N, C-alpha and C positions, 0 to 999 in steps of 0.2 A: 470616523474615529481613527486616529493615528495609532498604530500598534507599536509597542515598545518591547525591548528585550530580545529582538531578533537581530538587529544590526550588529555586525561584527562577529556573529556566531558562525560556526561551520555546521552545515546541515547535510546529513547523509540521507539520500533518497534512493530507494531501490525500485526497480522497474521504471527507471527514469527516462528511458529512450523515447517514450511516446505516451499518449493517453493521459491518465490521471497523474502518473509519475512525472511526466514532463511539466504538466500544469503546476504541480506542487513545487517542483524545483525552480521554475521560473518565478512563481509568486514569492517564494522565500527569498530569491535573489532580489526581487523588486523591493522587499522589505529590508534588504541589507545583509543577507547571509551569503557566505561563500558556500558552494555546493559540491559535494561528492556525489556524482551521478553514476549509479550502479545499474548495469543491465547485463543479461546473459548474451544478448545479440546473437542468438542461435536458435534453431528449431528444437523442440522437444517432440519426440516421435508420436506421443499419444495426443498431442494437441492438434485439432483438425483445422485450425486457422493459422495464418502466418504470424509469427512472433516478430519482435522488433529486430532491426539490423544495426550494424555499426554506423551506417549513414544516419539512421534515426538518432542514435546517441550523439553523434557529431552535431546534429541540428540542435539538440537540447543544450549542448555545450555552447554553441553559438548564441542561443537565446539567453542563456545565463550571463554570458560575457557582454551581451548587448545591454544588460541591466547594470553594467559597470562592476560586476562581481567576478571573482575567480571561480573557475570550474575545474574539477579534477575527475575525469572519466575513469571508470573501472569496468572493464569487461570481465565480469565474474558471475558464476552460477551461485545463487544464494544457497543452493543445496550443499555446497562444498565449504565447510567451515574453515578449513585450513587456508584455502584460497582467499576466502573473504577476510580472514584475520590478516593475512599478508597484505592484501590490497588496502585495508583500512589503515594498517600501520604506515604504509607508504603515503596515504592521503594525509594522515595526521602529521607526518614529517613535513609535508609540503604546505599544508594549510593551517595546522594547529589542531587542538583537541576538538572532538565532536561535541557539539552542544545540543543538537537536534537530530532525532532519528525519525524518518518517515518510512516505515516498513510497508511498502506499497506493492511489491512484486507479487503477482498472483496469476493463476491460470484458471480457466473455466472451460474445459473441453467437453461441453455439453452437446451431444449429438444424438440422433435417434438410433445409431448403431455403435456398438463397442466391441471390436474384435477381441480385445484382451482386457476385460474389466479389472482384473487384479493389477495390471500395469497402470491403468488409469488411476485407480485408487492410490497406488504408491506415489505416482507423480504429483497428484493434487495435494496429498498430505505433505509430501516432501517440499514442494514449493510454497504452499500457502500456510503451512504451520511450521514445519522444521526450518524453512528458510527465514521465517520471521524470528524464531528463536536464535538461529545462527547470526542474524543481523544484530540482534541485541547483544549477543555474546561477544561479537567482534567489536562493537562500538562503545558499549557501556564502560569498559575499563578506562578509556581516556576521559570520558565524561566524569567519572568518579574522581579520577586523579586530579582533574582541573579544579575540583572543589567549589564550583560556582553554580551547581545545579544544572538542570536541563529538562528536555521534554522528549518523550517517546510517543509517537502516534502510530498505531497499527491500523491499516485500512482493512476493516472487516467488511460487512455487507448486511443488508436486511436479512439475508440468509443466515447471518450469525445471531439473529434474534428470533427467527421463525423457521421452522422446517418446511420448505416449500419447493424442494427440488428432487422429490422422490422418483424412483423408477429406474435410475441409472447409477452405476458405480460413481461416475463423475459427480452427480448430484449429491449422493450420500457423502462422498468425501469433501465436497465443497462446503456443505452445510456443517459437517463435523469440524472441519478446520476453522471455519469462520466463527463458530461458537467457541472453539477452544481458545481463540485469540482473546476473548473476553477474560477468561480465567488467567491466561498468561499475563495480560496487561495488569490485572489486579494483583497478581503475585509479585510482579516487578514493582508495582506502585507501593505495596506494603514493604517490600525488602529495601527499596531505595528511598523511602520517604525521609530518613535521616540525612540523606545526601542532597535533599531538595530536588530530586529527580522525579518527575511526574510521568505517569504512563496511562494513556487513554486509548480507546478504540473509536473509530468513526464507521458508521454503518450506512453507506449510500444505498439508495434504490438504483434502478438501472441508469447507467451513465453512458453517454455517447462516446464510446471508445471501441477500438478494434476487438476487444475481448467480448463485447456485447453485440456489436453490429457486424455480424459476419454470417456467411452462408450456413455454417453448422448450427448456429442458434436459430436461424430462420427455419431450417429443416426440423429442428427440435420442436419449435412452436407449431409447425404445420402438422407434425405427427402427434403432438400432445397439446391440442388447443386449450385444454383445461389448465395446463401449467401457465400458458401465456396469460390467461384471464386471471389466474391466481396472483400474479405479480403486478397487477395494475395499481396505480397510486390513488390516494383519496382525492388529492387536488387534480384538476384537469390538466395535468402535465404528463405527457407520455414518457419522457426521458429527460434526465438532467445533463448538464454540461460539466466537463472536468473542473472548470473554474468555480462552479457551485460548491464542489467538494473542497477545493483549495481554500475557499473562504473559511470553512470550519477548521481545516487542518492548520492553517497559519494562525488563526485565532488561538487554538489550543497550544500552539508553540510560543505564544506571546505572553508578556507579563499580565495582560488583561485576563488571562486564565490561570494565573499563578497558583491558585488554590483549588484547581480542578485536577483531581487524579483518581484513577480507578473508575472513570466514567465511560459508559457506552453511549455515544452520541449519535442518534439517527439523523441523517440528512436525506429525507426520504419522501418529501411531498405528502406527508401524512400516511404513508403506507402502513406504519405500525399501528396507527390509530383506526385504521379501516375496520369496520365491523365484519 
């Protein structure tokens, strides 16, 4: 099926330097969107795995441009609203109004040890929830002003539909933030329906990205094997690929999903249906 409604749009993707964010950015470019690629490109002290670099973001820009579309990189921390607003304003001046938002930036500092649980809680909530709100706050005004509608997709998780990461501050915060995105998306969907702006959440199971495939997660599963067992999928698929999630994200941004809003869409190999 050929997707329509994406070509000529400007898509803002956070966490775009690698992993799911890069996959979403490149796939949207392939469908004809110009891309504002946002990433912090720096380490957060409480995160026990390496975050993306400026070189990673440059590679995303190269891949978007290889699809024949324009790319506007923004090295911005989504926790900082003023910086994000300034960066988005510059991007809009360069590319035009935002028509698509993919709020993908997130962290999962799950480890078997937490020297400062309160700091972990704050960072996870600040990135995974407040960062999404900041992203929408910065991007939606140009979308509304353009007057042609648009799509907001928030990348949640199966942990945003089931509580399955207990025992750590990081797990508590991750589940809380990912659940909260459902409410945030539905609130935006209700408020902006007259503007023909849709808001939905996508809920992946485990995806083969550095956020999931790292030594900290491996230590976590070794220390708590019951948690590793609890997050297995119904289908005989251990882990999904970023492009599997991009298929759903891009479809939600297209005209083929023009009447879907306020929806929580699992892409989870049957995880939610598992007894």
